[in-house]
PASEBA-1860 file (N, C-alpha, C; in nm, 3 decimals):
! residues 245
1> MATRVAVV> 0.083/-0.118/0.000/0.000/0.000/0.000/0.088/0.125/0.000 ~ 0.042/0.229/-0.069/0.120/0.352/-0.078/0.129/0.419/0.058 ~ 0.243/0.483/0.082/0.258/0.562/0.204/0.180/0.691/0.189 ~ 0.099/0.723/0.289/0.012/0.839/0.285/0.046/0.937/0.398 ~ 0.004/1.061/0.378/0.015/1.161/0.485/-0.116/1.161/0.561 ~ -0.110/1.131/0.689/-0.230/1.117/0.771/-0.227/1.217/0.886 ~ -0.337/1.287/0.905/-0.354/1.380/1.016/-0.455/1.320/1.113 ~ -0.418/1.317/1.241/-0.509/1.266/1.345/-0.524/1.373/1.451
9> TGGASGMG> -0.645/1.424/1.470/-0.667/1.520/1.577/-0.699/1.446/1.707 ~ -0.667/1.511/1.818/-0.682/1.443/1.946/-0.586/1.327/1.960 ~ -0.470/1.342/1.897/-0.375/1.230/1.889/-0.285/1.211/2.009 ~ -0.297/1.296/2.110/-0.204/1.288/2.223/-0.237/1.177/2.322 ~ -0.359/1.125/2.318/-0.395/1.022/2.416/-0.514/0.942/2.367 ~ -0.546/0.837/2.440/-0.666/0.759/2.415/-0.674/0.700/2.276 ~ -0.795/0.707/2.219/-0.818/0.651/2.086/-0.730/0.718/1.982 ~ -0.714/0.850/1.993/-0.632/0.922/1.896/-0.490/0.872/1.892
17> RSICERLA> -0.433/0.847/2.008/-0.296/0.796/2.012/-0.288/0.658/1.947 ~ -0.383/0.572/1.977/-0.383/0.438/1.918/-0.395/0.445/1.766 ~ -0.476/0.538/1.717/-0.491/0.554/1.572/-0.360/0.601/1.510 ~ -0.294/0.697/1.574/-0.164/0.742/1.525/-0.066/0.627/1.515 ~ -0.059/0.548/1.619/0.036/0.437/1.623/0.004/0.333/1.516 ~ -0.124/0.304/1.494/-0.162/0.204/1.395/-0.130/0.251/1.253 ~ -0.161/0.376/1.223/-0.133/0.428/1.089/0.018/0.436/1.064 ~ 0.093/0.478/1.164/0.238/0.485/1.149/0.298/0.347/1.130
25> ARGDRVAV> 0.244/0.248/1.200/0.298/0.112/1.192/0.284/0.054/1.052 ~ 0.184/0.098/0.978/0.168/0.045/0.843/0.242/0.131/0.740 ~ 0.308/0.237/0.786/0.394/0.314/0.697/0.348/0.455/0.665 ~ 0.233/0.496/0.715/0.187/0.632/0.688/0.273/0.733/0.763 ~ 0.285/0.851/0.704/0.352/0.963/0.770/0.247/1.039/0.849 ~ 0.257/1.034/0.980/0.149/1.078/1.068/0.180/1.213/1.131 ~ 0.079/1.299/1.131/0.084/1.425/1.204/-0.009/1.413/1.323 ~ 0.047/1.427/1.443/-0.028/1.417/1.567/-0.071/1.557/1.608
33> LDVDRDGA> -0.200/1.585/1.601/-0.252/1.716/1.637/-0.328/1.707/1.768 ~ -0.303/1.802/1.857/-0.374/1.802/1.985/-0.356/1.938/2.050 ~ -0.453/1.977/2.132/-0.440/2.101/2.208/-0.329/2.087/2.313 ~ -0.298/1.963/2.351/-0.189/1.933/2.444/-0.059/1.921/2.364 ~ 0.015/2.030/2.358/0.136/2.034/2.275/0.238/1.929/2.318 ~ 0.263/1.922/2.450/0.364/1.829/2.499/0.321/1.684/2.478 ~ 0.192/1.657/2.498/0.143/1.522/2.476/0.154/1.479/2.331 ~ 0.121/1.570/2.240/0.132/1.540/2.097/0.277/1.514/2.059
41> RAVANAID> 0.368/1.595/2.113/0.510/1.578/2.083/0.560/1.443/2.135 ~ 0.515/1.403/2.253/0.558/1.275/2.311/0.512/1.158/2.225 ~ 0.389/1.165/2.174/0.339/1.057/2.089/0.419/1.051/1.959 ~ 0.441/1.166/1.897/0.517/1.169/1.772/0.658/1.115/1.793 ~ 0.722/1.152/1.903/0.858/1.105/1.930/0.861/0.955/1.956 ~ 0.755/0.904/2.016/0.751/0.761/2.048/0.726/0.675/1.925 ~ 0.667/0.735/1.822/0.635/0.657/1.701/0.762/0.630/1.622 ~ 0.814/0.732/1.558/0.940/0.719/1.485/0.974/0.854/1.424
49> GSAISCRC> 1.077/0.859/1.347/1.124/0.985/1.292/1.036/1.046/1.186 ~ 0.939/0.971/1.133/0.856/1.025/1.026/0.732/1.096/1.078 ~ 0.703/1.086/1.207/0.585/1.150/1.265/0.620/1.290/1.312 ~ 0.523/1.380/1.303/0.540/1.516/1.354/0.424/1.547/1.447 ~ 0.439/1.654/1.522/0.331/1.696/1.611/0.303/1.844/1.591 ~ 0.179/1.883/1.612/0.139/2.024/1.603/0.035/2.050/1.710 ~ 0.051/2.162/1.780/-0.056/2.202/1.870/-0.173/2.251/1.787 ~ -0.293/2.207/1.822/-0.410/2.246/1.744/-0.533/2.247/1.833
57> DVADRASV> -0.599/2.362/1.842/-0.727/2.374/1.909/-0.833/2.369/1.800 ~ -0.904/2.257/1.789/-0.994/2.238/1.676/-1.111/2.337/1.677 ~ -1.140/2.397/1.791/-1.247/2.495/1.799/-1.206/2.631/1.744 ~ -1.078/2.648/1.717/-1.023/2.775/1.668/-0.978/2.757/1.524 ~ -1.047/2.819/1.429/-1.017/2.796/1.288/-0.875/2.837/1.252 ~ -0.828/2.948/1.307/-0.692/2.990/1.277/-0.590/2.886/1.323 ~ -0.614/2.828/1.439/-0.525/2.723/1.490/-0.526/2.601/1.399 ~ -0.643/2.565/1.350/-0.655/2.449/1.260/-0.582/2.476/1.130
65> DTAMDAVR> -0.605/2.591/1.070/-0.540/2.623/0.942/-0.388/2.627/0.957 ~ -0.341/2.682/1.068/-0.196/2.687/1.091/-0.137/2.548/1.102 ~ -0.207/2.460/1.174/-0.159/2.322/1.191/-0.159/2.247/1.058 ~ -0.265/2.262/0.980/-0.271/2.193/0.851/-0.162/2.242/0.756 ~ -0.135/2.371/0.758/-0.027/2.425/0.675/0.109/2.370/0.719 ~ 0.127/2.354/0.850/0.252/2.297/0.900/0.269/2.153/0.853 ~ 0.159/2.078/0.851/0.165/1.940/0.801/0.205/1.939/0.654 ~ 0.144/2.024/0.574/0.177/2.030/0.431/0.324/2.065/0.410
73> NQLGPIEI> 0.372/2.159/0.488/0.511/2.203/0.472/0.611/2.096/0.512 ~ 0.577/2.016/0.612/0.672/1.918/0.664/0.656/1.777/0.604 ~ 0.532/1.740/0.570/0.508/1.604/0.522/0.455/1.599/0.379 ~ 0.383/1.702/0.338/0.323/1.702/0.205/0.172/1.715/0.213 ~ 0.104/1.708/0.099/-0.042/1.722/0.097/-0.110/1.617/0.184 ~ -0.219/1.658/0.246/-0.293/1.571/0.338/-0.380/1.474/0.258 ~ -0.367/1.346/0.289/-0.443/1.242/0.219/-0.542/1.169/0.308 ~ -0.511/1.165/0.437/-0.598/1.097/0.534/-0.623/1.191/0.650
81> LVTSAGIT> -0.747/1.198/0.695/-0.781/1.279/0.811/-0.870/1.197/0.904 ~ -0.831/1.192/1.031/-0.913/1.129/1.134/-0.942/1.234/1.241 ~ -1.069/1.264/1.262/-1.106/1.368/1.358/-1.146/1.303/1.490 ~ -1.047/1.284/1.576/-1.070/1.216/1.703/-1.079/1.313/1.821 ~ -1.046/1.439/1.801/-1.050/1.536/1.910/-1.194/1.556/1.957 ~ -1.211/1.561/2.087/-1.345/1.584/2.140/-1.342/1.600/2.290 ~ -1.450/1.654/2.342/-1.465/1.666/2.488/-1.599/1.606/2.528 ~ -1.607/1.561/2.652/-1.732/1.510/2.706/-1.786/1.608/2.809
89> WFEPFLDV> -1.914/1.589/2.846/-1.976/1.682/2.941/-2.095/1.612/3.005 ~ -2.101/1.620/3.137/-2.212/1.560/3.211/-2.285/1.670/3.286 ~ -2.417/1.678/3.263/-2.495/1.785/3.323/-2.643/1.757/3.302 ~ -2.726/1.768/3.408/-2.870/1.752/3.387/-2.919/1.853/3.283 ~ -3.012/1.810/3.199/-3.056/1.896/3.089/-3.106/2.032/3.137 ~ -3.178/2.036/3.250/-3.232/2.162/3.297/-3.123/2.256/3.349 ~ -3.003/2.204/3.369/-2.891/2.287/3.412/-2.800/2.329/3.297 ~ -2.829/2.281/3.178/-2.745/2.315/3.063/-2.754/2.464/3.035
97> TLESWNRV> -2.639/2.528/3.026/-2.634/2.669/2.992/-2.596/2.684/2.845 ~ -2.623/2.800/2.791/-2.583/2.825/2.653/-2.431/2.815/2.640 ~ -2.360/2.853/2.745/-2.213/2.845/2.741/-2.165/2.701/2.730 ~ -2.219/2.612/2.812/-2.174/2.473/2.806/-2.220/2.406/2.676 ~ -2.341/2.440/2.632/-2.391/2.387/2.505/-2.297/2.426/2.391 ~ -2.265/2.554/2.383/-2.180/2.602/2.274/-2.039/2.546/2.283 ~ -1.987/2.531/2.405/-1.851/2.480/2.420/-1.839/2.340/2.364 ~ -1.934/2.252/2.396/-1.927/2.115/2.348/-1.944/2.109/2.197
105> LDVNLTGT> -2.039/2.184/2.144/-2.058/2.184/1.998/-1.940/2.248/1.926 ~ -1.880/2.350/1.987/-1.765/2.414/1.924/-1.650/2.316/1.903 ~ -1.626/2.230/2.000/-1.515/2.135/1.989/-1.556/2.014/1.904 ~ -1.667/1.951/1.940/-1.700/1.822/1.880/-1.756/1.832/1.738 ~ -1.841/1.930/1.714/-1.905/1.940/1.582/-1.839/2.046/1.495 ~ -1.832/2.169/1.545/-1.768/2.274/1.465/-1.620/2.244/1.446 ~ -1.557/2.183/1.545/-1.417/2.143/1.531/-1.397/2.044/1.418 ~ -1.491/1.950/1.404/-1.485/1.856/1.293/-1.499/1.929/1.160
113> FHCVQSAI> -1.595/2.021/1.154/-1.613/2.104/1.034/-1.485/2.177/0.998 ~ -1.423/2.244/1.096/-1.299/2.319/1.070/-1.193/2.228/1.008 ~ -1.172/2.113/1.069/-1.063/2.025/1.026/-1.087/1.970/0.886 ~ -1.208/1.927/0.859/-1.237/1.873/0.726/-1.226/1.981/0.620 ~ -1.284/2.097/0.647/-1.281/2.203/0.546/-1.139/2.252/0.519 ~ -1.054/2.248/0.620/-0.916/2.293/0.603/-0.831/2.191/0.529 ~ -0.859/2.062/0.547/-0.774/1.957/0.491/-0.820/1.905/0.356 ~ -0.950/1.909/0.330/-1.003/1.836/0.214/-0.962/1.893/0.078
121> PDMVRANW> -0.925/2.020/0.065/-0.880/2.066/-0.067/-0.763/1.986/-0.123 ~ -0.673/1.938/-0.036/-0.562/1.854/-0.082/-0.615/1.726/-0.146 ~ -0.716/1.669/-0.086/-0.772/1.543/-0.136/-0.846/1.565/-0.268 ~ -0.915/1.677/-0.278/-0.985/1.710/-0.403/-0.883/1.721/-0.517 ~ -0.773/1.788/-0.492/-0.670/1.804/-0.596/-0.609/1.670/-0.634 ~ -0.594/1.582/-0.537/-0.533/1.451/-0.563/-0.633/1.350/-0.620 ~ -0.762/1.384/-0.614/-0.867/1.290/-0.654/-0.858/1.159/-0.575 ~ -0.827/1.173/-0.447/-0.818/1.058/-0.355/-0.815/1.111/-0.212
129> GRIVTISS> -0.886/1.045/-0.124/-0.880/1.084/0.016/-0.958/0.990/0.104 ~ -0.921/0.989/0.230/-0.991/0.910/0.331/-1.014/0.999/0.453 ~ -1.139/1.008/0.495/-1.174/1.082/0.615/-1.254/0.990/0.706 ~ -1.214/0.984/0.832/-1.290/0.911/0.933/-1.319/1.007/1.047 ~ -1.446/1.026/1.075/-1.486/1.107/1.189/-1.522/1.015/1.305 ~ -1.496/1.061/1.425/-1.528/0.982/1.544/-1.646/1.047/1.615 ~ -1.753/0.971/1.634/-1.868/1.024/1.706/-1.882/0.948/1.839 ~ -1.998/0.893/1.865/-2.020/0.820/1.990/-2.150/0.743/1.980
137> SSAQRGSP> -2.156/0.631/2.049/-2.282/0.556/2.056/-2.390/0.638/2.127 ~ -2.349/0.741/2.202/-2.446/0.829/2.266/-2.536/0.897/2.163 ~ -2.482/0.919/2.044/-2.560/0.983/1.938/-2.663/0.888/1.880 ~ -2.642/0.757/1.897/-2.732/0.658/1.840/-2.844/0.618/1.935 ~ -2.814/0.617/2.064/-2.913/0.568/2.160/-2.953/0.672/2.263 ~ -2.884/0.787/2.263/-2.911/0.891/2.362/-2.843/0.860/2.494 ~ -2.810/0.965/2.569/-2.746/0.948/2.699/-2.800/1.052/2.795 ~ -2.859/1.011/2.907/-2.906/1.109/3.005/-2.790/1.189/3.062
145> RMAQYAAS> -2.814/1.313/3.091/-2.715/1.406/3.147/-2.601/1.434/3.049 ~ -2.623/1.405/2.922/-2.520/1.432/2.821/-2.584/1.486/2.692 ~ -2.685/1.569/2.708/-2.761/1.614/2.592/-2.674/1.685/2.489 ~ -2.591/1.778/2.536/-2.510/1.853/2.439/-2.404/1.765/2.374 ~ -2.352/1.669/2.449/-2.253/1.577/2.393/-2.317/1.488/2.286 ~ -2.431/1.427/2.320/-2.499/1.340/2.224/-2.541/1.417/2.100 ~ -2.590/1.539/2.120/-2.632/1.621/2.006/-2.514/1.655/1.916 ~ -2.401/1.687/1.976/-2.283/1.722/1.896/-2.235/1.603/1.815
153> KGGVIALT> -2.239/1.485/1.873/-2.194/1.366/1.803/-2.295/1.321/1.696 ~ -2.423/1.345/1.722/-2.522/1.319/1.619/-2.501/1.409/1.499 ~ -2.463/1.533/1.527/-2.430/1.624/1.418/-2.311/1.577/1.337 ~ -2.213/1.517/1.403/-2.096/1.465/1.332/-2.138/1.353/1.236 ~ -2.230/1.269/1.278/-2.277/1.161/1.190/-2.347/1.220/1.068 ~ -2.434/1.318/1.088/-2.505/1.379/0.975/-2.408/1.451/0.882 ~ -2.310/1.520/0.940/-2.209/1.588/0.860/-2.131/1.486/0.776 ~ -2.096/1.375/0.836/-2.022/1.270/0.766/-2.097/1.222/0.643
161> KSLAREFA> -2.225/1.194/0.659/-2.304/1.144/0.547/-2.316/1.248/0.436 ~ -2.330/1.374/0.474/-2.339/1.480/0.372/-2.209/1.495/0.296 ~ -2.098/1.492/0.368/-1.967/1.503/0.303/-1.940/1.385/0.211 ~ -1.982/1.267/0.253/-1.960/1.148/0.171/-2.027/1.163/0.034 ~ -2.148/1.216/0.033/-2.219/1.232/-0.094/-2.157/1.343/-0.178 ~ -2.119/1.453/-0.114/-2.068/1.568/-0.188/-1.933/1.541/-0.251 ~ -1.848/1.463/-0.182/-1.710/1.447/-0.230/-1.683/1.310/-0.292 ~ -1.785/1.229/-0.306/-1.766/1.100/-0.373/-1.712/1.114/-0.515
169> PYQITVNN> -1.750/1.217/-0.593/-1.695/1.230/-0.728/-1.543/1.247/-0.731 ~ -1.485/1.284/-0.618/-1.340/1.302/-0.611/-1.270/1.179/-0.551 ~ -1.343/1.070/-0.541/-1.287/0.945/-0.484/-1.240/0.965/-0.340 ~ -1.310/1.051/-0.270/-1.285/1.073/-0.127/-1.394/1.001/-0.049 ~ -1.355/0.912/0.039/-1.453/0.844/0.123/-1.457/0.911/0.260 ~ -1.577/0.919/0.315/-1.597/0.981/0.446/-1.686/0.888/0.528 ~ -1.632/0.834/0.635/-1.705/0.740/0.719/-1.694/0.779/0.865 ~ -1.778/0.717/0.945/-1.784/0.750/1.087/-1.772/0.626/1.174
177> IPPSAIDT> -1.704/0.640/1.286/-1.698/0.536/1.388/-1.757/0.594/1.517 ~ -1.864/0.533/1.569/-1.921/0.577/1.697/-1.888/0.477/1.808 ~ -1.780/0.495/1.880/-1.743/0.399/1.985/-1.845/0.400/2.099 ~ -1.846/0.290/2.172/-1.922/0.289/2.298/-1.822/0.307/2.411 ~ -1.828/0.225/2.514/-1.739/0.241/2.628/-1.598/0.193/2.592 ~ -1.506/0.287/2.584/-1.368/0.257/2.549/-1.279/0.293/2.667 ~ -1.183/0.208/2.696/-1.092/0.230/2.809/-0.991/0.336/2.772 ~ -1.021/0.461/2.806/-0.936/0.575/2.774/-0.917/0.663/2.897
185> PMVHRSRE> -0.817/0.751/2.896/-0.802/0.845/3.007/-0.926/0.930/3.032 ~ -0.999/0.965/2.926/-1.120/1.045/2.943/-1.226/0.969/3.023 ~ -1.240/0.840/2.995/-1.334/0.757/3.070/-1.289/0.744/3.214 ~ -1.159/0.728/3.236/-1.107/0.718/3.373/-1.139/0.844/3.452 ~ -1.119/0.961/3.390/-1.148/1.087/3.459/-1.297/1.099/3.491 ~ -1.380/1.061/3.397/-1.525/1.068/3.419/-1.567/0.975/3.533 ~ -1.503/0.860/3.540/-1.535/0.766/3.647/-1.491/0.822/3.783 ~ -1.373/0.883/3.787/-1.323/0.942/3.911/-1.413/1.054/3.961
193> LGNLPDED> -1.476/1.124/3.868/-1.566/1.233/3.906/-1.707/1.185/3.940 ~ -1.729/1.055/3.929/-1.858/0.998/3.962/-1.961/1.007/3.852 ~ -1.917/1.039/3.732/-2.010/1.052/3.620/-2.035/0.920/3.547 ~ -1.950/0.823/3.568/-1.966/0.691/3.507/-1.950/0.584/3.614 ~ -2.014/0.469/3.596/-1.998/0.360/3.694/-1.862/0.293/3.680 ~ -1.835/0.198/3.769/-1.707/0.128/3.765/-1.697/0.041/3.641 ~ -1.576/-0.006/3.613/-1.549/-0.079/3.490/-1.634/-0.204/3.477 ~ -1.651/-0.279/3.584/-1.729/-0.403/3.577/-1.874/-0.373/3.540
201> TMASAIPL> -1.929/-0.267/3.596/-2.067/-0.231/3.566/-2.080/-0.190/3.420 ~ -1.984/-0.111/3.372/-1.988/-0.070/3.232/-1.973/-0.190/3.140 ~ -1.883/-0.280/3.173/-1.859/-0.398/3.089/-1.981/-0.489/3.085 ~ -2.056/-0.494/3.195/-2.173/-0.584/3.200/-2.282/-0.541/3.102 ~ -2.278/-0.414/3.057/-2.378/-0.366/2.962/-2.338/-0.391/2.818 ~ -2.221/-0.450/2.798/-2.169/-0.477/2.664/-2.175/-0.627/2.639 ~ -2.241/-0.671/2.533/-2.254/-0.815/2.507/-2.121/-0.891/2.507 ~ -2.016/-0.831/2.455/-1.887/-0.901/2.455/-1.820/-0.902/2.592
209> GRLGTGDD> -1.876/-0.830/2.688/-1.832/-0.842/2.826/-1.707/-0.768/2.864 ~ -1.666/-0.672/2.785/-1.548/-0.593/2.821/-1.558/-0.454/2.759 ~ -1.479/-0.362/2.815/-1.467/-0.232/2.752/-1.384/-0.245/2.625 ~ -1.407/-0.156/2.532/-1.323/-0.153/2.414/-1.188/-0.090/2.444 ~ -1.096/-0.103/2.352/-0.963/-0.044/2.366/-0.937/0.052/2.250 ~ -0.837/0.134/2.268/-0.797/0.221/2.159/-0.758/0.142/2.036 ~ -0.699/0.025/2.056/-0.659/-0.059/1.943/-0.779/-0.109/1.865 ~ -0.891/-0.134/1.935/-1.012/-0.177/1.865/-1.059/-0.069/1.767
217> IAAACAFL> -1.057/0.055/1.812/-1.098/0.166/1.726/-0.996/0.187/1.614 ~ -0.868/0.178/1.649/-0.762/0.202/1.550/-0.767/0.100/1.438 ~ -0.799/-0.025/1.469/-0.804/-0.128/1.366/-0.913/-0.098/1.263 ~ -1.030/-0.057/1.311/-1.139/-0.022/1.220/-1.105/0.102/1.140 ~ -1.043/0.198/1.207/-1.006/0.322/1.140/-0.904/0.297/1.030 ~ -0.805/0.215/1.058/-0.702/0.186/0.959/-0.762/0.120/0.835 ~ -0.860/0.032/0.855/-0.926/-0.029/0.739/-1.000/0.076/0.656 ~ -1.076/0.162/0.723/-1.151/0.263/0.650/-1.060/0.362/0.578
225> CSDAAGFI> -0.936/0.372/0.624/-0.839/0.463/0.562/-0.751/0.393/0.458 ~ -0.788/0.273/0.421/-0.706/0.195/0.328/-0.763/0.197/0.187 ~ -0.683/0.153/0.092/-0.730/0.137/-0.045/-0.841/0.032/-0.052 ~ -0.834/-0.067/0.036/-0.932/-0.176/0.034/-1.073/-0.128/0.066 ~ -1.085/-0.013/0.131/-1.216/0.040/0.170/-1.265/0.145/0.071 ~ -1.216/0.141/-0.050/-1.247/0.244/-0.148/-1.392/0.249/-0.193 ~ -1.471/0.145/-0.166/-1.612/0.145/-0.207/-1.704/0.158/-0.085 ~ -1.648/0.205/0.025/-1.725/0.224/0.148/-1.723/0.372/0.181
233> TGQVLGVN> -1.837/0.436/0.179/-1.844/0.577/0.215/-1.981/0.611/0.269 ~ -1.986/0.710/0.357/-2.110/0.752/0.420/-2.162/0.655/0.523 ~ -2.077/0.566/0.572/-2.121/0.460/0.662/-2.086/0.491/0.808 ~ -2.165/0.434/0.896/-2.142/0.442/1.040/-2.104/0.303/1.087 ~ -1.977/0.285/1.118/-1.926/0.153/1.157/-1.915/0.146/1.309 ~ -2.013/0.080/1.369/-2.013/0.069/1.514/-1.904/-0.024/1.564 ~ -1.820/0.028/1.652/-1.717/-0.054/1.718/-1.752/-0.046/1.867 ~ -1.839/-0.138/1.910/-1.905/-0.117/2.039/-1.930/-0.245/2.118
241> GGSVL> -1.873/-0.357/2.074/-1.892/-0.482/2.146/-2.033/-0.535/2.144 ~ -2.116/-0.482/2.052/-2.254/-0.526/2.044/-2.351/-0.445/2.128 ~ -2.304/-0.336/2.189/-2.392/-0.259/2.277/-2.494/-0.176/2.203 ~ -2.470/-0.150/2.074/-2.568/-0.083/1.988/-2.581/-0.168/1.863 ~ -2.698/-0.223/1.839/-2.717/-0.313/1.725/-2.818/-0.252/1.627
END
């Protein structure tokens, strides 16, 4: 398979880090983007000499454009984009403020818009591209006390399907992965704050009986970013252990 230039947002930890590692292992030149500059640099350094890191706040368009230009200058035109950056939020619906609503949508939904719109011109010119957006099973089944999070991720799914149809003539595929309970630092923090139950309780709600891993998501993502997945676009590929059927 040809070596590609791949950009992964939210690449400093969790699923994003696993995706970076998987794409780099197969030979892609990976750009690790994250608001955590030091974390992104650590991941890039741990991969190999072909990976780079860029600080990027996906909610800030200028930051996104600067990071994408840095990738082009150092690695070349962008061919693969995985939008893994996101934040979670727990709050009773009646307590949701416009500020918290906008903050979650700014990162999860508008941030996805910024990244795709900034990167996709390279793919249009090349007449080839792979985009994978990361949403959440919360968007498929709903989640109490997470209205703005579920809404933002539902928007990502709708955006994905629209992009898939619009850019199919350029041989650009756009697909979505909505994970369920994945063992990540974000989940650990939510559990420590009392927003999620313990691991055994979470695992008991999953037919396969365990939490997912970053590697589970990365494996599906790597396939969708391959030449072999060239006839798959506009799809929502659940990687959830059977928790959403």
